[in-house]
PQR file of N, CA, C, O and H, with PARSE charges and radii, in Angstrom:
ATOM      1  N   MET A   1      85.288 135.219 245.574 -0.4000 1.5000
ATOM      2  CA  MET A   1      86.304 136.272 245.440 -0.0000 2.0000
ATOM      3  C   MET A   1      86.646 136.832 246.831  0.5500 1.7000
ATOM      4  O   MET A   1      87.816 136.991 247.181 -0.5500 1.4000
ATOM      5  N   TYR A   2      85.617 137.121 247.597 -0.4000 1.5000
ATOM      6  CA  TYR A   2      85.819 137.669 248.904 -0.0000 2.0000
ATOM      7  C   TYR A   2      86.703 136.718 249.772  0.5500 1.7000
ATOM      8  O   TYR A   2      87.620 137.174 250.456 -0.5500 1.4000
ATOM      9  H   TYR A   2      84.667 136.993 247.313  0.4000 1.0000
ATOM     10  N   ASN A   3      86.422 135.449 249.731 -0.4000 1.5000
ATOM     11  CA  ASN A   3      87.198 134.517 250.502 -0.0000 2.0000
ATOM     12  C   ASN A   3      88.679 134.503 250.117  0.5500 1.7000
ATOM     13  O   ASN A   3      89.552 134.370 250.975 -0.5500 1.4000
ATOM     14  H   ASN A   3      85.677 135.078 249.176  0.4000 1.0000
ATOM     15  N   LYS A   4      88.951 134.645 248.805 -0.4000 1.5000
ATOM     16  CA  LYS A   4      90.369 134.698 248.328 -0.0000 2.0000
ATOM     17  C   LYS A   4      91.049 135.901 248.862  0.5500 1.7000
ATOM     18  O   LYS A   4      92.182 135.814 249.334 -0.5500 1.4000
ATOM     19  H   LYS A   4      88.242 134.754 248.109  0.4000 1.0000
ATOM     20  N   ILE A   5      90.370 137.068 248.802 -0.4000 1.5000
ATOM     21  CA  ILE A   5      90.958 138.296 249.300 -0.0000 2.0000
ATOM     22  C   ILE A   5      91.189 138.176 250.829  0.5500 1.7000
ATOM     23  O   ILE A   5      92.264 138.519 251.322 -0.5500 1.4000
ATOM     24  H   ILE A   5      89.450 137.138 248.418  0.4000 1.0000
ATOM     25  N   ALA A   6      90.169 137.686 251.574 -0.4000 1.5000
ATOM     26  CA  ALA A   6      90.324 137.522 253.002 -0.0000 2.0000
ATOM     27  C   ALA A   6      91.463 136.583 253.318  0.5500 1.7000
ATOM     28  O   ALA A   6      92.203 136.839 254.267 -0.5500 1.4000
ATOM     29  H   ALA A   6      89.296 137.408 251.174  0.4000 1.0000
ATOM     30  N   GLU A   7      91.639 135.530 252.586 -0.4000 1.5000
ATOM     31  CA  GLU A   7      92.712 134.561 252.787 -0.0000 2.0000
ATOM     32  C   GLU A   7      94.053 135.277 252.577  0.5500 1.7000
ATOM     33  O   GLU A   7      94.982 135.105 253.367 -0.5500 1.4000
ATOM     34  H   GLU A   7      91.037 135.322 251.815  0.4000 1.0000
ATOM     35  N   ARG A   8      94.146 136.076 251.513 -0.4000 1.5000
ATOM     36  CA  ARG A   8      95.367 136.754 251.199 -0.0000 2.0000
ATOM     37  C   ARG A   8      95.737 137.820 252.233  0.5500 1.7000
ATOM     38  O   ARG A   8      96.912 137.996 252.558 -0.5500 1.4000
ATOM     39  H   ARG A   8      93.392 136.216 250.872  0.4000 1.0000
ATOM     40  N   LEU A   9      94.733 138.526 252.745 -0.4000 1.5000
ATOM     41  CA  LEU A   9      94.979 139.635 253.699 -0.0000 2.0000
ATOM     42  C   LEU A   9      95.272 139.050 255.090  0.5500 1.7000
ATOM     43  O   LEU A   9      95.963 139.693 255.879 -0.5500 1.4000
ATOM     44  H   LEU A   9      93.779 138.383 252.481  0.4000 1.0000
ATOM     45  N   GLY A  10      94.769 137.860 255.409 -0.4000 1.5000
ATOM     46  CA  GLY A  10      95.000 137.334 256.745 -0.0000 2.0000
ATOM     47  C   GLY A  10      93.990 137.865 257.759  0.5500 1.7000
ATOM     48  O   GLY A  10      93.026 138.549 257.415 -0.5500 1.4000
ATOM     49  H   GLY A  10      94.207 137.337 254.767  0.4000 1.0000
ATOM     50  N   ASP A  11      94.237 137.534 258.982 -0.4000 1.5000
ATOM     51  CA  ASP A  11      93.351 137.961 260.115 -0.0000 2.0000
ATOM     52  C   ASP A  11      93.950 139.050 260.951  0.5500 1.7000
ATOM     53  O   ASP A  11      93.456 139.334 262.042 -0.5500 1.4000
ATOM     54  H   ASP A  11      95.019 136.977 259.262  0.4000 1.0000
ATOM     55  N   ASN A  12      94.990 139.663 260.476 -0.4000 1.5000
ATOM     56  CA  ASN A  12      95.738 140.618 261.337 -0.0000 2.0000
ATOM     57  C   ASN A  12      95.375 142.091 261.051  0.5500 1.7000
ATOM     58  O   ASN A  12      96.042 142.976 261.586 -0.5500 1.4000
ATOM     59  H   ASN A  12      95.392 139.433 259.590  0.4000 1.0000
ATOM     60  N   LEU A  13      94.424 142.369 260.293 -0.4000 1.5000
ATOM     61  CA  LEU A  13      94.072 143.768 259.950 -0.0000 2.0000
ATOM     62  C   LEU A  13      93.197 144.370 261.079  0.5500 1.7000
ATOM     63  O   LEU A  13      92.190 143.788 261.481 -0.5500 1.4000
ATOM     64  H   LEU A  13      93.883 141.650 259.858  0.4000 1.0000
ATOM     65  N   ALA A  14      93.611 145.540 261.569 -0.4000 1.5000
ATOM     66  CA  ALA A  14      92.850 146.236 262.606 -0.0000 2.0000
ATOM     67  C   ALA A  14      91.642 146.874 261.961  0.5500 1.7000
ATOM     68  O   ALA A  14      91.758 147.509 260.913 -0.5500 1.4000
ATOM     69  H   ALA A  14      94.430 146.014 261.243  0.4000 1.0000
ATOM     70  N   GLU A  15      90.458 146.710 262.589 -0.4000 1.5000
ATOM     71  CA  GLU A  15      89.238 147.393 262.138 -0.0000 2.0000
ATOM     72  C   GLU A  15      89.260 148.825 262.576  0.5500 1.7000
ATOM     73  O   GLU A  15      89.617 149.125 263.716 -0.5500 1.4000
ATOM     74  H   GLU A  15      90.364 146.194 263.441  0.4000 1.0000
ATOM     75  N   ILE A  16      88.874 149.740 261.666 -0.4000 1.5000
ATOM     76  CA  ILE A  16      88.756 151.142 261.941 -0.0000 2.0000
ATOM     77  C   ILE A  16      87.444 151.668 261.400  0.5500 1.7000
ATOM     78  O   ILE A  16      86.761 150.985 260.637 -0.5500 1.4000
ATOM     79  H   ILE A  16      88.585 149.496 260.741  0.4000 1.0000
ATOM     80  N   HIS A  17      87.086 152.899 261.799 -0.4000 1.5000
ATOM     81  CA  HIS A  17      85.919 153.531 261.225 -0.0000 2.0000
ATOM     82  C   HIS A  17      86.300 154.051 259.848  0.5500 1.7000
ATOM     83  O   HIS A  17      87.470 154.340 259.597 -0.5500 1.4000
ATOM     84  H   HIS A  17      87.642 153.454 262.419  0.4000 1.0000
ATOM     85  N   GLN A  18      85.305 154.175 258.937 -0.4000 1.5000
ATOM     86  CA  GLN A  18      85.552 154.706 257.633 -0.0000 2.0000
ATOM     87  C   GLN A  18      86.088 156.117 257.726  0.5500 1.7000
ATOM     88  O   GLN A  18      85.508 156.937 258.438 -0.5500 1.4000
ATOM     89  H   GLN A  18      84.355 153.941 259.141  0.4000 1.0000
ATOM     90  N   GLN A  19      87.160 156.435 257.044 -0.4000 1.5000
ATOM     91  CA  GLN A  19      87.771 157.759 257.081 -0.0000 2.0000
ATOM     92  C   GLN A  19      88.742 157.862 255.909  0.5500 1.7000
ATOM     93  O   GLN A  19      88.970 156.892 255.186 -0.5500 1.4000
ATOM     94  H   GLN A  19      87.632 155.769 256.466  0.4000 1.0000
ATOM     95  N   ALA A  20      89.302 159.037 255.738 -0.4000 1.5000
ATOM     96  CA  ALA A  20      90.289 159.202 254.653 -0.0000 2.0000
ATOM     97  C   ALA A  20      91.418 158.198 254.881  0.5500 1.7000
ATOM     98  O   ALA A  20      91.836 157.994 256.021 -0.5500 1.4000
ATOM     99  H   ALA A  20      89.118 159.825 256.326  0.4000 1.0000
ATOM    100  N   GLY A  21      91.908 157.581 253.836 -0.4000 1.5000
ATOM    101  CA  GLY A  21      92.990 156.642 253.984 -0.0000 2.0000
ATOM    102  C   GLY A  21      92.516 155.230 254.354  0.5500 1.7000
ATOM    103  O   GLY A  21      93.347 154.373 254.655 -0.5500 1.4000
ATOM    104  H   GLY A  21      91.569 157.747 252.910  0.4000 1.0000
ATOM    105  N   SER A  22      91.236 154.974 254.338 -0.4000 1.5000
ATOM    106  CA  SER A  22      90.759 153.691 254.700 -0.0000 2.0000
ATOM    107  C   SER A  22      90.162 152.994 253.457  0.5500 1.7000
ATOM    108  O   SER A  22      89.886 153.644 252.448 -0.5500 1.4000
ATOM    109  H   SER A  22      90.561 155.671 254.093  0.4000 1.0000
ATOM    110  N   VAL A  23      89.972 151.687 253.545 -0.4000 1.5000
ATOM    111  CA  VAL A  23      89.361 150.916 252.480 -0.0000 2.0000
ATOM    112  C   VAL A  23      88.368 149.985 253.183  0.5500 1.7000
ATOM    113  O   VAL A  23      88.647 149.389 254.223 -0.5500 1.4000
ATOM    114  H   VAL A  23      90.196 151.160 254.365  0.4000 1.0000
ATOM    115  N   THR A  24      87.198 149.899 252.553 -0.4000 1.5000
ATOM    116  CA  THR A  24      86.136 148.973 253.020 -0.0000 2.0000
ATOM    117  C   THR A  24      85.918 147.889 252.075  0.5500 1.7000
ATOM    118  O   THR A  24      85.676 148.131 250.893 -0.5500 1.4000
ATOM    119  H   THR A  24      86.972 150.383 251.707  0.4000 1.0000
ATOM    120  N   ILE A  25      85.995 146.645 252.559 -0.4000 1.5000
ATOM    121  CA  ILE A  25      85.729 145.477 251.688 -0.0000 2.0000
ATOM    122  C   ILE A  25      84.351 144.929 252.144  0.5500 1.7000
ATOM    123  O   ILE A  25      84.151 144.542 253.295 -0.5500 1.4000
ATOM    124  H   ILE A  25      86.192 146.449 253.519  0.4000 1.0000
ATOM    125  N   MET A  26      83.444 144.924 251.194 -0.4000 1.5000
ATOM    126  CA  MET A  26      82.103 144.424 251.497 -0.0000 2.0000
ATOM    127  C   MET A  26      81.863 143.093 250.818  0.5500 1.7000
ATOM    128  O   MET A  26      82.268 142.890 249.673 -0.5500 1.4000
ATOM    129  H   MET A  26      83.607 145.238 250.259  0.4000 1.0000
ATOM    130  N   ARG A  27      81.207 142.188 251.518 -0.4000 1.5000
ATOM    131  CA  ARG A  27      80.873 140.883 251.025 -0.0000 2.0000
ATOM    132  C   ARG A  27      79.361 140.796 250.748  0.5500 1.7000
ATOM    133  O   ARG A  27      78.545 141.170 251.590 -0.5500 1.4000
ATOM    134  H   ARG A  27      80.878 142.353 252.448  0.4000 1.0000
ATOM    135  N   TYR A  28      79.010 140.307 249.576 -0.4000 1.5000
ATOM    136  CA  TYR A  28      77.597 140.160 249.234 -0.0000 2.0000
ATOM    137  C   TYR A  28      77.307 138.663 249.004  0.5500 1.7000
ATOM    138  O   TYR A  28      78.137 137.904 248.503 -0.5500 1.4000
ATOM    139  H   TYR A  28      79.673 140.003 248.891  0.4000 1.0000
ATOM    140  N   ASP A  29      76.116 138.300 249.390 -0.4000 1.5000
ATOM    141  CA  ASP A  29      75.620 136.950 249.159 -0.0000 2.0000
ATOM    142  C   ASP A  29      74.394 137.011 248.225  0.5500 1.7000
ATOM    143  O   ASP A  29      73.691 138.021 248.186 -0.5500 1.4000
ATOM    144  H   ASP A  29      75.442 138.917 249.797  0.4000 1.0000
ATOM    145  N   ILE A  30      74.158 135.982 247.515 -0.4000 1.5000
ATOM    146  CA  ILE A  30      72.981 135.904 246.617 -0.0000 2.0000
ATOM    147  C   ILE A  30      71.764 135.507 247.477  0.5500 1.7000
ATOM    148  O   ILE A  30      71.821 134.561 248.262 -0.5500 1.4000
ATOM    149  H   ILE A  30      74.729 135.161 247.547  0.4000 1.0000
ATOM    150  N   GLY A  31      70.682 136.249 247.304 -0.4000 1.5000
ATOM    151  CA  GLY A  31      69.460 136.038 248.071 -0.0000 2.0000
ATOM    152  C   GLY A  31      68.826 134.689 247.753  0.5500 1.7000
ATOM    153  O   GLY A  31      69.333 133.920 246.937 -0.5500 1.4000
ATOM    154  H   GLY A  31      70.636 137.017 246.665  0.4000 1.0000
ATOM    155  N   PRO A  32      67.721 134.429 248.407 -0.5600 1.5000
ATOM    156  CA  PRO A  32      67.033 133.105 248.154  0.2800 2.0000
ATOM    157  C   PRO A  32      66.560 132.955 246.742  0.5500 1.7000
ATOM    158  O   PRO A  32      66.358 133.960 246.060 -0.5500 1.4000
ATOM    159  N   PRO A  33      66.372 131.729 246.264 -0.5600 1.5000
ATOM    160  CA  PRO A  33      65.878 131.490 244.933  0.2800 2.0000
ATOM    161  C   PRO A  33      64.560 132.196 244.673  0.5500 1.7000
ATOM    162  O   PRO A  33      63.729 132.383 245.561 -0.5500 1.4000
ATOM    163  N   VAL A  34      64.406 132.586 243.390 -0.4000 1.5000
ATOM    164  CA  VAL A  34      63.129 133.275 242.960 -0.0000 2.0000
ATOM    165  C   VAL A  34      62.595 132.541 241.748  0.5500 1.7000
ATOM    166  O   VAL A  34      63.316 131.757 241.131 -0.5500 1.4000
ATOM    167  H   VAL A  34      65.082 132.434 242.668  0.4000 1.0000
ATOM    168  N   PRO A  35      61.355 132.778 241.402 -0.5600 1.5000
ATOM    169  CA  PRO A  35      60.771 132.136 240.239  0.2800 2.0000
ATOM    170  C   PRO A  35      61.516 132.488 238.958  0.5500 1.7000
ATOM    171  O   PRO A  35      62.137 133.548 238.883 -0.5500 1.4000
ATOM    172  N   ASP A  36      61.465 131.625 237.956 -0.4000 1.5000
ATOM    173  CA  ASP A  36      62.145 131.911 236.684 -0.0000 2.0000
ATOM    174  C   ASP A  36      61.718 133.253 236.146  0.5500 1.7000
ATOM    175  O   ASP A  36      60.553 133.641 236.237 -0.5500 1.4000
ATOM    176  H   ASP A  36      60.960 130.764 238.018  0.4000 1.0000
ATOM    177  N   GLY A  37      62.705 133.971 235.572 -0.4000 1.5000
ATOM    178  CA  GLY A  37      62.420 135.278 234.980 -0.0000 2.0000
ATOM    179  C   GLY A  37      62.586 136.430 235.968  0.5500 1.7000
ATOM    180  O   GLY A  37      62.609 137.584 235.540 -0.5500 1.4000
ATOM    181  H   GLY A  37      63.651 133.656 235.499  0.4000 1.0000
ATOM    182  N   GLN A  38      62.705 136.165 237.278 -0.4000 1.5000
ATOM    183  CA  GLN A  38      62.942 137.202 238.239 -0.0000 2.0000
ATOM    184  C   GLN A  38      64.428 137.239 238.619  0.5500 1.7000
ATOM    185  O   GLN A  38      65.167 136.278 238.407 -0.5500 1.4000
ATOM    186  H   GLN A  38      62.686 135.228 237.625  0.4000 1.0000
ATOM    187  N   ILE A  39      64.838 138.375 239.183 -0.4000 1.5000
ATOM    188  CA  ILE A  39      66.222 138.555 239.562 -0.0000 2.0000
ATOM    189  C   ILE A  39      66.403 138.335 241.035  0.5500 1.7000
ATOM    190  O   ILE A  39      65.669 138.890 241.853 -0.5500 1.4000
ATOM    191  H   ILE A  39      64.238 139.156 239.355  0.4000 1.0000
ATOM    192  N   ARG A  40      67.388 137.518 241.379 -0.4000 1.5000
ATOM    193  CA  ARG A  40      67.708 137.326 242.763 -0.0000 2.0000
ATOM    194  C   ARG A  40      68.339 138.560 243.406  0.5500 1.7000
ATOM    195  O   ARG A  40      69.116 139.273 242.772 -0.5500 1.4000
ATOM    196  H   ARG A  40      67.984 137.067 240.714  0.4000 1.0000
ATOM    197  N   ALA A  41      68.002 138.797 244.647 -0.4000 1.5000
ATOM    198  CA  ALA A  41      68.549 139.929 245.366 -0.0000 2.0000
ATOM    199  C   ALA A  41      69.957 139.706 245.834  0.5500 1.7000
ATOM    200  O   ALA A  41      70.373 138.567 246.046 -0.5500 1.4000
ATOM    201  H   ALA A  41      67.371 138.218 245.162  0.4000 1.0000
ATOM    202  N   LEU A  42      70.694 140.771 245.999 -0.4000 1.5000
ATOM    203  CA  LEU A  42      72.013 140.732 246.632 -0.0000 2.0000
ATOM    204  C   LEU A  42      71.849 141.160 248.109  0.5500 1.7000
ATOM    205  O   LEU A  42      71.171 142.147 248.395 -0.5500 1.4000
ATOM    206  H   LEU A  42      70.357 141.697 245.827  0.4000 1.0000
ATOM    207  N   GLU A  43      72.466 140.421 249.034 -0.4000 1.5000
ATOM    208  CA  GLU A  43      72.339 140.801 250.429 -0.0000 2.0000
ATOM    209  C   GLU A  43      73.750 140.988 250.963  0.5500 1.7000
ATOM    210  O   GLU A  43      74.663 140.211 250.683 -0.5500 1.4000
ATOM    211  H   GLU A  43      73.017 139.619 248.802  0.4000 1.0000
ATOM    212  N   VAL A  44      73.893 142.094 251.777 -0.4000 1.5000
ATOM    213  CA  VAL A  44      75.188 142.370 252.371 -0.0000 2.0000
ATOM    214  C   VAL A  44      75.511 141.251 253.385  0.5500 1.7000
ATOM    215  O   VAL A  44      74.747 141.024 254.323 -0.5500 1.4000
ATOM    216  H   VAL A  44      73.152 142.725 252.006  0.4000 1.0000
ATOM    217  N   GLY A  45      76.633 140.565 253.190 -0.4000 1.5000
ATOM    218  CA  GLY A  45      77.038 139.465 254.064 -0.0000 2.0000
ATOM    219  C   GLY A  45      78.019 139.865 255.124  0.5500 1.7000
ATOM    220  O   GLY A  45      78.303 139.093 256.040 -0.5500 1.4000
ATOM    221  H   GLY A  45      77.254 140.750 252.428  0.4000 1.0000
ATOM    222  N   GLY A  46      78.549 141.082 255.010 -0.4000 1.5000
ATOM    223  CA  GLY A  46      79.527 141.553 255.967 -0.0000 2.0000
ATOM    224  C   GLY A  46      80.432 142.602 255.366  0.5500 1.7000
ATOM    225  O   GLY A  46      80.468 142.785 254.149 -0.5500 1.4000
ATOM    226  H   GLY A  46      78.318 141.709 254.266  0.4000 1.0000
ATOM    227  N   GLN A  47      81.147 143.274 256.203 -0.4000 1.5000
ATOM    228  CA  GLN A  47      82.119 144.247 255.697 -0.0000 2.0000
ATOM    229  C   GLN A  47      83.203 144.458 256.702  0.5500 1.7000
ATOM    230  O   GLN A  47      83.040 144.178 257.889 -0.5500 1.4000
ATOM    231  H   GLN A  47      81.118 143.125 257.192  0.4000 1.0000
ATOM    232  N   SER A  48      84.345 144.969 256.208 -0.4000 1.5000
ATOM    233  CA  SER A  48      85.527 145.173 257.065 -0.0000 2.0000
ATOM    234  C   SER A  48      86.207 146.456 256.536  0.5500 1.7000
ATOM    235  O   SER A  48      86.434 146.593 255.334 -0.5500 1.4000
ATOM    236  H   SER A  48      84.478 145.197 255.243  0.4000 1.0000
ATOM    237  N   THR A  49      86.521 147.373 257.434 -0.4000 1.5000
ATOM    238  CA  THR A  49      87.183 148.615 257.115 -0.0000 2.0000
ATOM    239  C   THR A  49      88.523 148.632 257.805  0.5500 1.7000
ATOM    240  O   THR A  49      88.610 148.385 259.008 -0.5500 1.4000
ATOM    241  H   THR A  49      86.336 147.262 258.411  0.4000 1.0000
ATOM    242  N   THR A  50      89.603 148.930 257.030 -0.4000 1.5000
ATOM    243  CA  THR A  50      90.935 149.045 257.594 -0.0000 2.0000
ATOM    244  C   THR A  50      91.684 150.115 256.824  0.5500 1.7000
ATOM    245  O   THR A  50      91.105 150.768 255.955 -0.5500 1.4000
ATOM    246  H   THR A  50      89.532 149.130 256.052  0.4000 1.0000
ATOM    247  N   THR A  51      92.965 150.308 257.126 -0.4000 1.5000
ATOM    248  CA  THR A  51      93.706 151.374 256.433 -0.0000 2.0000
ATOM    249  C   THR A  51      94.290 150.825 255.131  0.5500 1.7000
ATOM    250  O   THR A  51      94.518 149.621 255.016 -0.5500 1.4000
ATOM    251  H   THR A  51      93.435 149.778 257.832  0.4000 1.0000
ATOM    252  N   ILE A  52      94.525 151.667 254.186 -0.4000 1.5000
ATOM    253  CA  ILE A  52      95.152 151.339 252.955 -0.0000 2.0000
ATOM    254  C   ILE A  52      96.580 150.749 253.166  0.5500 1.7000
ATOM    255  O   ILE A  52      97.032 149.818 252.499 -0.5500 1.4000
ATOM    256  H   ILE A  52      94.340 152.645 254.280  0.4000 1.0000
ATOM    257  N   ASP A  53      97.239 151.396 254.171 -0.4000 1.5000
ATOM    258  CA  ASP A  53      98.581 150.907 254.479 -0.0000 2.0000
ATOM    259  C   ASP A  53      98.605 149.496 254.933  0.5500 1.7000
ATOM    260  O   ASP A  53      99.495 148.742 254.539 -0.5500 1.4000
ATOM    261  H   ASP A  53      96.871 152.152 254.713  0.4000 1.0000
ATOM    262  N   GLN A  54      97.645 149.088 255.768 -0.4000 1.5000
ATOM    263  CA  GLN A  54      97.604 147.694 256.288 -0.0000 2.0000
ATOM    264  C   GLN A  54      97.296 146.746 255.120  0.5500 1.7000
ATOM    265  O   GLN A  54      97.870 145.658 255.071 -0.5500 1.4000
ATOM    266  H   GLN A  54      96.923 149.700 256.089  0.4000 1.0000
ATOM    267  N   VAL A  55      96.439 147.103 254.204 -0.4000 1.5000
ATOM    268  CA  VAL A  55      96.133 146.226 253.073 -0.0000 2.0000
ATOM    269  C   VAL A  55      97.403 146.079 252.210  0.5500 1.7000
ATOM    270  O   VAL A  55      97.769 144.967 251.829 -0.5500 1.4000
ATOM    271  H   VAL A  55      95.973 147.987 254.244  0.4000 1.0000
ATOM    272  N   ALA A  56      98.054 147.179 251.912 -0.4000 1.5000
ATOM    273  CA  ALA A  56      99.307 147.111 251.098 -0.0000 2.0000
ATOM    274  C   ALA A  56     100.320 146.212 251.793  0.5500 1.7000
ATOM    275  O   ALA A  56     100.940 145.378 251.135 -0.5500 1.4000
ATOM    276  H   ALA A  56      97.757 148.082 252.222  0.4000 1.0000
ATOM    277  N   LEU A  57     100.500 146.351 253.056 -0.4000 1.5000
ATOM    278  CA  LEU A  57     101.516 145.519 253.788 -0.0000 2.0000
ATOM    279  C   LEU A  57     101.099 144.057 253.753  0.5500 1.7000
ATOM    280  O   LEU A  57     101.936 143.171 253.580 -0.5500 1.4000
ATOM    281  H   LEU A  57      99.996 147.029 253.590  0.4000 1.0000
ATOM    282  N   ALA A  58      99.774 143.799 253.921 -0.4000 1.5000
ATOM    283  CA  ALA A  58      99.311 142.404 253.903 -0.0000 2.0000
ATOM    284  C   ALA A  58      99.578 141.755 252.533  0.5500 1.7000
ATOM    285  O   ALA A  58      99.881 140.564 252.453 -0.5500 1.4000
ATOM    286  H   ALA A  58      99.094 144.519 254.061  0.4000 1.0000
ATOM    287  N   PHE A  59      99.463 142.545 251.468 -0.4000 1.5000
ATOM    288  CA  PHE A  59      99.630 141.957 250.137 -0.0000 2.0000
ATOM    289  C   PHE A  59     101.121 141.726 249.846  0.5500 1.7000
ATOM    290  O   PHE A  59     101.461 140.875 249.023 -0.5500 1.4000
ATOM    291  H   PHE A  59      99.217 143.512 251.533  0.4000 1.0000
ATOM    292  N   THR A  60     102.010 142.470 250.510 -0.4000 1.5000
ATOM    293  CA  THR A  60     103.433 142.360 250.198 -0.0000 2.0000
ATOM    294  C   THR A  60     104.243 141.647 251.261  0.5500 1.7000
ATOM    295  O   THR A  60     105.416 141.352 251.029 -0.5500 1.4000
ATOM    296  H   THR A  60     101.735 143.161 251.179  0.4000 1.0000
ATOM    297  N   ALA A  61     103.661 141.355 252.429 -0.4000 1.5000
ATOM    298  CA  ALA A  61     104.374 140.728 253.557 -0.0000 2.0000
ATOM    299  C   ALA A  61     104.688 139.279 253.200  0.5500 1.7000
ATOM    300  O   ALA A  61     103.817 138.561 252.708 -0.5500 1.4000
ATOM    301  H   ALA A  61     102.709 141.594 252.617  0.4000 1.0000
ATOM    302  N   PRO A  62     105.899 138.851 253.436 -0.5600 1.5000
ATOM    303  CA  PRO A  62     106.276 137.489 253.146  0.2800 2.0000
ATOM    304  C   PRO A  62     105.443 136.432 253.846  0.5500 1.7000
ATOM    305  O   PRO A  62     105.327 135.318 253.336 -0.5500 1.4000
ATOM    306  N   SER A  63     104.862 136.738 254.994 -0.4000 1.5000
ATOM    307  CA  SER A  63     104.051 135.760 255.699 -0.0000 2.0000
ATOM    308  C   SER A  63     102.761 135.417 255.001  0.5500 1.7000
ATOM    309  O   SER A  63     102.152 134.384 255.282 -0.5500 1.4000
ATOM    310  H   SER A  63     104.957 137.643 255.409  0.4000 1.0000
ATOM    311  N   ASN A  64     102.332 136.288 254.078 -0.4000 1.5000
ATOM    312  CA  ASN A  64     101.035 136.063 253.386 -0.0000 2.0000
ATOM    313  C   ASN A  64     101.285 135.677 251.929  0.5500 1.7000
ATOM    314  O   ASN A  64     100.318 135.518 251.183 -0.5500 1.4000
ATOM    315  H   ASN A  64     102.826 137.127 253.850  0.4000 1.0000
ATOM    316  N   LEU A  65     102.491 135.524 251.503 -0.4000 1.5000
ATOM    317  CA  LEU A  65     102.745 135.183 250.138 -0.0000 2.0000
ATOM    318  C   LEU A  65     102.446 133.710 249.886  0.5500 1.7000
ATOM    319  O   LEU A  65     102.580 132.897 250.800 -0.5500 1.4000
ATOM    320  H   LEU A  65     103.277 135.654 252.109  0.4000 1.0000
ATOM    321  N   PRO A  66     102.048 133.349 248.682 -0.5600 1.5000
ATOM    322  CA  PRO A  66     101.834 131.936 248.363  0.2800 2.0000
ATOM    323  C   PRO A  66     103.187 131.241 248.295  0.5500 1.7000
ATOM    324  O   PRO A  66     104.215 131.915 248.227 -0.5500 1.4000
ATOM    325  N   PRO A  67     103.213 129.900 248.312 -0.5600 1.5000
ATOM    326  CA  PRO A  67     104.435 129.178 248.206  0.2800 2.0000
ATOM    327  C   PRO A  67     105.215 129.528 246.937  0.5500 1.7000
ATOM    328  O   PRO A  67     104.620 129.916 245.932 -0.5500 1.4000
ATOM    329  N   PRO A  68     106.571 129.389 246.979 -0.5600 1.5000
ATOM    330  CA  PRO A  68     107.348 129.705 245.780  0.2800 2.0000
ATOM    331  C   PRO A  68     106.882 128.829 244.592  0.5500 1.7000
ATOM    332  O   PRO A  68     106.541 127.660 244.771 -0.5500 1.4000
ATOM    333  N   LYS A  69     106.877 129.386 243.447 -0.4000 1.5000
ATOM    334  CA  LYS A  69     106.584 128.700 242.143 -0.0000 2.0000
ATOM    335  C   LYS A  69     105.136 128.203 242.060  0.5500 1.7000
ATOM    336  O   LYS A  69     104.841 127.409 241.166 -0.5500 1.4000
ATOM    337  H   LYS A  69     107.154 130.335 243.301  0.4000 1.0000
ATOM    338  N   VAL A  70     104.218 128.620 242.936 -0.4000 1.5000
ATOM    339  CA  VAL A  70     102.908 128.116 242.905 -0.0000 2.0000
ATOM    340  C   VAL A  70     102.186 128.469 241.554  0.5500 1.7000
ATOM    341  O   VAL A  70     101.449 127.649 241.006 -0.5500 1.4000
ATOM    342  H   VAL A  70     104.457 129.264 243.662  0.4000 1.0000
ATOM    343  N   TYR A  71     102.413 129.657 241.062 -0.4000 1.5000
ATOM    344  CA  TYR A  71     101.788 130.040 239.776 -0.0000 2.0000
ATOM    345  C   TYR A  71     102.449 129.326 238.624  0.5500 1.7000
ATOM    346  O   TYR A  71     101.759 128.889 237.702 -0.5500 1.4000
ATOM    347  H   TYR A  71     103.012 130.323 241.507  0.4000 1.0000
ATOM    348  N   GLU A  72     103.721 129.196 238.642 -0.4000 1.5000
ATOM    349  CA  GLU A  72     104.439 128.481 237.599 -0.0000 2.0000
ATOM    350  C   GLU A  72     103.972 127.028 237.528  0.5500 1.7000
ATOM    351  O   GLU A  72     103.729 126.500 236.443 -0.5500 1.4000
ATOM    352  H   GLU A  72     104.281 129.551 239.391  0.4000 1.0000
ATOM    353  N   LEU A  73     103.850 126.402 238.662 -0.4000 1.5000
ATOM    354  CA  LEU A  73     103.434 125.001 238.711 -0.0000 2.0000
ATOM    355  C   LEU A  73     101.995 124.858 238.210  0.5500 1.7000
ATOM    356  O   LEU A  73     101.679 123.890 237.518 -0.5500 1.4000
ATOM    357  H   LEU A  73     104.046 126.831 239.544  0.4000 1.0000
ATOM    358  N   ALA A  74     101.108 125.826 238.555 -0.4000 1.5000
ATOM    359  CA  ALA A  74      99.725 125.775 238.122 -0.0000 2.0000
ATOM    360  C   ALA A  74      99.653 125.914 236.596  0.5500 1.7000
ATOM    361  O   ALA A  74      98.860 125.229 235.949 -0.5500 1.4000
ATOM    362  H   ALA A  74     101.365 126.613 239.117  0.4000 1.0000
ATOM    363  N   ILE A  75     100.451 126.769 236.038 -0.4000 1.5000
ATOM    364  CA  ILE A  75     100.447 126.964 234.546 -0.0000 2.0000
ATOM    365  C   ILE A  75     100.991 125.692 233.906  0.5500 1.7000
ATOM    366  O   ILE A  75     100.415 125.233 232.919 -0.5500 1.4000
ATOM    367  H   ILE A  75     101.095 127.325 236.564  0.4000 1.0000
ATOM    368  N   ILE A  76     102.033 125.118 234.398 -0.4000 1.5000
ATOM    369  CA  ILE A  76     102.619 123.906 233.811 -0.0000 2.0000
ATOM    370  C   ILE A  76     101.622 122.780 233.920  0.5500 1.7000
ATOM    371  O   ILE A  76     101.510 121.988 232.984 -0.5500 1.4000
ATOM    372  H   ILE A  76     102.500 125.491 235.199  0.4000 1.0000
ATOM    373  N   ALA A  77     100.890 122.665 235.016 -0.4000 1.5000
ATOM    374  CA  ALA A  77      99.924 121.605 235.174 -0.0000 2.0000
ATOM    375  C   ALA A  77      98.796 121.716 234.174  0.5500 1.7000
ATOM    376  O   ALA A  77      98.239 120.701 233.755 -0.5500 1.4000
ATOM    377  H   ALA A  77     100.981 123.308 235.776  0.4000 1.0000
ATOM    378  N   GLU A  78      98.445 122.942 233.778 -0.4000 1.5000
ATOM    379  CA  GLU A  78      97.369 123.144 232.749 -0.0000 2.0000
ATOM    380  C   GLU A  78      97.872 122.889 231.354  0.5500 1.7000
ATOM    381  O   GLU A  78      97.084 122.548 230.473 -0.5500 1.4000
ATOM    382  H   GLU A  78      98.898 123.767 234.118  0.4000 1.0000
ATOM    383  N   LEU A  79      99.162 123.041 231.124 -0.4000 1.5000
ATOM    384  CA  LEU A  79      99.722 122.773 229.792 -0.0000 2.0000
ATOM    385  C   LEU A  79      99.785 121.299 229.539  0.5500 1.7000
ATOM    386  O   LEU A  79     100.228 120.874 228.472 -0.5500 1.4000
ATOM    387  H   LEU A  79      99.802 123.318 231.840  0.4000 1.0000
TER
END
C-alpha cells in the first residue's frame, strides 16, 4: 500500500517537520518470522512528513495521473 501511495505522490514532495497542516506517512514492515502461535512484530520502515497542500496537489496534478481509461480497461479485462 505504501509503495502505491509513494508512486502516486511522486518524489517531488518537500520534507518538513511535523506541524499544523502537515501529514506524516509512515511505512511499516513485518518483523522476522516467529514460532507458530506467536504474533510477528511491526517495525517502522520509514516515514515522510509534508504539507497537506502538497499531497492534495500531487493527487490532482496531471503529471501524476494514471493513463487515460486505465481503470475502465482494467474492469473490462476482468469481465
